[in-house]
C-alpha positions, 0 to 999 in steps of 0.5 A: 500500500502507498501512503499519500503525504500529508497535505498532498495536492490530491486532497487525500490528507495522508490516508492509506491508498489501496493498490487496487485504487480506481483513481477516484479516491472518495469512491475507493474509500467508500468501497473500503468502508463497505468492505469493512461493514460486510463482515458485520457491525463496526464501531467507528474505531473498528472501521478506522482500523479495518480501512486504514483511513484517518478517523475524520475521513471514516467518520465523514464517509460513514455519516454521509453513507448513513444519510443516503441509507447506504449505511445505518446504525444498530441498537448499539450505535455501530455502523452496519450496511444500510437498507438502500443497498438491498433496494439497489440489489433488488432493482439490479435484476432477478434474484438468482435464489428466487429464480432457482427456487421457483420451479421447486416451490411450484412442484412442492405446492403441486405435490402437497396441495399446500402453499410453499414459500421461500423466505430469503435470509436477512439482507436479501430481497424483501418478502416471501415468494410467491408474493401474497397475491399469488398465495392461496394456501392451495395448489392452483393447477388448472387440471384439478377440479378442486385445488384445495382438496 
């Protein structure tokens, strides 16, 4: 890792830079905060230690990420990944877990005549599959006369 000298013209104020820098310092630093939060709740001191960035820099970034809901705080005041990340992930495209589970859930529903739902782990897309509007508690195959038998 390289360190930029204190007060250097690029405005990095002596923070440690990663060898895989994109060249956009603030994004690289925010990415390092996200990487640290990926392992779980972090105090400010833990974020400073994990990111190797100056305490004021980490505080400024964490509070700004919190403002945009990209970070949040738990009940103990530790920083955690924020709810906006889940919303963005959901908007990015199809959830592979739900896509893979769909045929299995349909087959299970059809075989048992009972509803079958998937509840993703915390941090994954919100809600159960299938959505409530599609759940009837009964198999709904068109070839059955009484789908709730």
